[in-house]
C-alpha positions as CSV (number, residue, x, y, z in Angstrom):
1,M,-0.1,-0.1,-0.1
2,P,1.0,3.5,-0.7
3,E,2.4,5.8,2.2
4,L,1.1,9.2,3.0
5,P,4.1,11.3,2.4
6,G,5.2,12.9,5.8
7,T,3.4,10.4,7.8
8,N,3.8,6.9,9.2
9,W,0.5,6.0,7.7
10,E,-0.8,3.7,4.7
11,F,-3.9,3.6,2.8
12,A,-6.1,1.9,0.3
13,I,-7.5,3.1,-2.6
14,M,-11.2,4.3,-3.5
15,M,-13.3,2.2,-5.7
16,I,-17.2,1.9,-6.4
17,E,-18.7,-1.6,-7.0
18,C,-22.0,-2.2,-8.5
19,V,-23.4,-5.5,-8.2
20,I,-26.8,-6.2,-10.8
21,S,-28.6,-9.2,-9.9
22,P,-31.8,-9.8,-12.2
23,T,-34.3,-11.9,-10.4
24,P,-34.6,-15.3,-11.4
25,E,-37.7,-14.4,-13.9
26,T,-35.8,-11.6,-15.8
27,E,-32.7,-13.8,-15.8
28,K,-34.9,-16.2,-17.9
29,R,-36.2,-13.8,-20.2
30,L,-32.8,-12.0,-20.8
31,F,-31.3,-15.4,-21.6
32,T,-34.2,-16.7,-24.3
33,R,-34.1,-13.0,-25.9
34,P,-30.7,-12.3,-27.4
35,W,-31.7,-8.8,-28.2
36,A,-33.1,-8.1,-24.6
37,L,-29.5,-9.5,-23.2
38,M,-27.5,-7.2,-25.6
39,N,-29.5,-4.2,-24.5
40,F,-29.1,-5.3,-21.0
41,R,-25.6,-5.3,-21.4
42,D,-25.4,-2.0,-23.3
43,G,-27.3,-0.5,-20.4
44,I,-25.1,-1.8,-17.8
45,K,-22.1,-0.2,-19.8
46,R,-23.9,3.0,-20.3
47,A,-24.8,3.2,-16.5
48,I,-21.1,2.5,-15.4
49,S,-19.7,5.2,-18.0
50,A,-22.0,7.5,-16.4
51,V,-20.8,6.8,-12.8
52,K,-17.0,7.0,-14.4
53,K,-17.9,10.6,-16.0
54,D,-19.4,11.6,-12.5
55,V,-16.1,10.9,-11.0
56,I,-14.1,12.7,-13.5
57,D,-16.4,15.6,-13.3
58,N,-15.6,16.3,-9.8
59,A,-12.1,15.5,-10.1
60,P,-9.5,18.1,-9.9
61,R,-7.8,18.8,-13.1
62,A,-4.3,19.8,-12.1
63,S,-1.9,17.7,-14.1
64,G,-4.6,15.1,-15.6
65,D,-2.9,12.0,-14.1
66,F,-5.6,11.3,-11.4
67,I,-8.2,11.5,-14.3
68,N,-6.4,9.1,-16.7
69,S,-6.2,7.0,-13.7
70,I,-9.9,6.5,-13.4
71,V,-11.1,3.4,-14.9
72,Y,-14.3,0.8,-15.1
73,S,-14.3,-2.7,-15.6
74,I,-17.5,-5.1,-15.9
75,S,-17.5,-8.5,-15.6
76,E,-20.4,-11.2,-15.2
77,T,-20.8,-14.5,-13.2
78,G,-22.9,-17.4,-14.1
79,D,-25.5,-19.3,-12.0
80,P,-27.1,-17.1,-10.5
81,F,-26.5,-14.4,-13.3
82,R,-24.7,-11.2,-12.0
83,V,-22.9,-8.5,-13.4
84,I,-20.6,-6.7,-11.4
85,C,-19.3,-3.4,-12.5
86,R,-16.3,-1.5,-10.9
87,V,-15.1,2.3,-11.0
88,Q,-11.7,2.8,-9.6
89,S,-8.5,4.9,-9.7
90,F,-5.1,3.4,-9.5
91,S,-3.5,6.5,-8.6
92,D,-1.0,6.4,-5.4
93,Y,-2.8,9.7,-4.4
94,A,-6.5,9.0,-5.0
95,D,-7.2,8.9,-1.5
96,I,-5.9,12.0,-0.7
97,I,-7.9,13.6,-3.6
98,E,-10.9,11.7,-2.1
99,F,-10.6,12.2,1.7
100,G,-8.1,15.2,2.3
101,A,-4.7,14.8,4.3
102,V,-3.7,16.0,7.4
103,P,-1.1,18.7,7.8
104,H,2.3,17.4,6.8
105,V,5.6,18.3,5.1
106,V,5.9,18.1,1.4
107,P,9.6,18.6,0.1
108,T,9.7,21.8,-2.0
109,R,11.2,19.8,-4.7
110,N,8.2,17.7,-5.0
111,I,6.1,20.8,-5.1
112,M,8.3,22.2,-7.8
113,R,8.3,19.0,-10.0
114,W,4.5,19.2,-9.6
115,M,4.0,23.0,-10.7
116,Q,6.2,22.2,-13.5
117,K,3.9,19.2,-14.3
118,V,0.6,21.3,-14.4
119,G,2.4,24.3,-16.0
120,M,1.7,26.5,-13.4
121,N,2.0,30.1,-14.9
122,L,4.0,32.6,-12.5
123,R,4.0,36.2,-13.1
124,K,7.5,37.3,-14.5
125,G,9.8,37.9,-11.9
126,T,7.9,35.6,-9.4
127,D,10.4,33.0,-7.8
128,P,9.2,29.4,-8.2
129,A,10.9,28.4,-5.1
130,Q,9.4,30.8,-3.1
131,V,5.9,30.0,-4.3
132,A,6.8,26.3,-3.7
133,F,7.6,27.5,0.1
134,S,4.1,29.1,0.4
135,I,2.3,25.9,-0.9
136,Q,4.5,23.8,1.3
137,R,3.6,26.2,4.4
138,K,0.0,25.9,3.6
139,I,-0.1,22.2,3.5
140,A,2.1,21.9,6.5
141,Q,-0.6,24.1,8.7
142,G,-3.7,23.1,7.0
143,G,-3.2,19.7,5.5
144,L,-5.5,19.2,2.3
145,Q,-9.0,19.7,1.9
146,P,-11.2,16.5,0.9
147,K,-12.8,16.4,-2.6
148,L,-15.1,13.7,-2.3
149,V,-15.0,12.9,-5.9
150,F,-16.2,9.1,-5.5
151,T,-18.4,9.8,-2.6
152,Q,-20.2,12.2,-4.9
153,A,-20.2,9.8,-7.8
154,Y,-21.8,6.8,-5.4
155,S,-24.6,8.8,-4.2
156,N,-26.0,8.9,-8.1
157,A,-25.0,5.4,-9.1
158,D,-28.2,3.9,-8.4
159,Q,-30.2,6.1,-10.3
160,H,-27.8,6.0,-13.1
161,F,-28.3,2.4,-13.4
162,H,-32.0,2.5,-13.0
163,S,-32.3,5.4,-15.6
164,Y,-30.7,3.1,-18.0
165,L,-31.7,-0.7,-17.1
166,D,-35.6,0.3,-16.4
167,P,-36.9,1.2,-20.0
168,I,-34.5,-1.9,-21.2
169,L,-36.5,-4.3,-18.8
170,S,-40.1,-2.7,-19.2
171,A,-39.7,-3.4,-22.9
172,I,-39.1,-7.0,-22.4
173,D,-42.0,-7.2,-19.7
174,G,-43.6,-5.0,-17.3
175,S,-42.9,-7.3,-14.6
176,A,-38.8,-7.7,-15.3
177,T,-36.5,-6.5,-12.5
178,F,-33.3,-6.5,-10.9
179,D,-31.7,-5.6,-7.6
180,I,-28.6,-3.4,-7.2
181,E,-26.2,-3.5,-4.8
182,L,-23.9,-0.7,-4.3
183,K,-20.6,-1.1,-2.5
184,S,-17.8,1.4,-1.8
185,S,-14.5,0.4,-0.7
186,G,-11.9,2.8,-0.1
187,S,-9.7,4.9,1.9
188,Y,-8.9,3.2,5.6
189,V,-6.1,5.2,6.9
190,L,-4.0,2.9,9.1
191,P,-0.7,3.4,10.7
192,I,2.1,1.6,9.7
193,E,3.4,-0.9,12.0
């Protein structure tokens, strides 16, 4: 697990997981009508893409590395038929973006590297080292504020799945339904032993 810079803490990466379980009757209807199963799978892909878009829309833009690390995956299991969808980030600092960080000292060389990477424009005559020192002092005094990008997206996930899947299932048969189980794993901040 990655370490939080300047501390003796480690943390896990944030993830949203959605488990879609059609009722047994709906599963039977999906597998006896190939067009229905194809539309159902397409609806799931659109819904999880919408959840990923919510995460990206709430994410900080700085260098683009965090946004580029956000991915989704879809897998299916057999008996009973279930679809597992995940949106997650493989960024080492996903938890810091999500939940913020306690006050800590970040080396100015790391801050200057970050300033360069994000293309920070400074006024002519401004000393980049002085700006880095100011940022360092602000983080050391107040930490980093949480962005809650996954938390906000999690609150809309159920709505996305229903908005895409309900019309598809009602086209099969008005009684076709599914269950959705939302899980959120993430930021467990633990002292390193």
